[in-house]
C-alpha positions in Angstrom: 5.2 -2.7 -17.6 8.2 -2.0 -19.8 9.1 -5.6 -20.5 5.8 -6.8 -22.0 3.7 -5.4 -24.8 1.7 -2.8 -22.8 1.0 0.8 -23.5 3.8 1.8 -21.1 6.5 -0.2 -23.0 5.5 1.5 -26.3 5.3 5.0 -24.9 8.2 4.6 -22.4 6.0 6.4 -19.8 4.1 5.2 -16.7 1.5 7.7 -15.6 1.1 7.7 -11.8 -0.6 10.1 -9.5 -4.1 10.3 -10.8 -5.3 8.1 -8.0 -2.7 8.9 -5.3 -2.8 12.0 -3.1 0.1 14.4 -3.1 1.2 13.2 0.4 1.1 9.6 -0.7 3.1 10.4 -3.8 5.7 12.2 -1.7 6.1 9.1 0.5 6.1 6.8 -2.6 9.0 8.8 -4.0 10.7 8.9 -0.6 10.6 5.1 -0.6 11.9 4.8 -4.2 14.9 7.1 -3.4 15.6 6.3 0.3 14.0 2.9 0.9 11.9 4.1 3.8 8.8 6.2 4.5 8.4 8.9 7.2 8.1 7.6 10.7 5.0 9.7 11.4 2.8 8.4 8.6 -0.8 8.3 9.8 -2.7 5.0 9.3 -4.8 6.5 6.4 -1.6 7.4 4.5 -0.2 3.9 5.2 -3.3 2.4 3.8 -3.1 4.5 0.7 0.5 3.6 0.2 -0.4 -0.1 0.6 -2.9 0.2 -2.3 -0.4 2.1 -4.5 2.4 -0.4 -3.7 0.1 -3.2 -4.7 -0.9 -1.5 -7.9 2.6 -0.7 -9.0 4.2 -4.0 -7.9 6.3 -2.5 -5.2 6.6 -5.6 -2.9 9.1 -4.0 -0.5 6.9 -1.0 0.1 3.8 -3.2 0.4 5.6 -5.3 3.1 6.6 -2.2 5.0 3.0 -1.0 4.9 1.7 -4.4 6.0 4.1 -4.3 9.0 2.9 -0.8 10.0 -0.8 -1.7 9.5 -0.3 -4.8 11.6 1.3 -2.8 14.4 -1.6 -0.3 14.5 -4.4 -2.7 13.8 -7.2 -2.4 16.3 -10.9 -2.5 16.7 -11.3 0.9 15.0 -9.4 0.0 11.9 -10.1 -3.8 11.5 -12.9 -3.5 9.1 -11.1 -1.1 6.8 -7.9 -3.2 6.9 -10.0 -6.3 6.2 -11.6 -4.7 3.1 -8.2 -3.5 1.8 -6.6 -6.9 2.3 -9.4 -8.6 0.4 -8.8 -6.3 -2.6 -5.1 -6.1 -2.4 -3.9 -9.3 -0.8 -2.3 -9.8 2.5 -3.2 -13.2 4.1 -1.7 -12.4 7.5 -3.3 -9.0 7.8 -6.6 -10.4 6.5 -6.6 -13.1 9.2 -5.6 -10.8 12.0 -8.3 -8.3 11.0 -10.9 -11.1 10.8 -9.9 -12.2 14.3 -10.4 -8.7 15.7 -13.7 -8.3 13.9 -15.0 -11.7 15.3 -13.7 -10.9 18.7 
């Protein structure tokens, strides 16, 4: 955002948080500073972090979320994960969720 002619490069500010819960923001900052997220993140929080990571171009965080989502993927979560992956891209998760839905 700062390297191309976008509003953020002119202002020197990136506004975040308007679309992220306080808990997700806490985990996003933990990842920025520590390179990890809390071990006890619930699936809904991981899903929210996945969306935020995609939005802000945080590939390492997105990969971490994808791994966590894949590990907890089941019948109950397959449809939600499938929808998220269609919007935010994750071919492996998309395929696995599709397999579970069809099964």
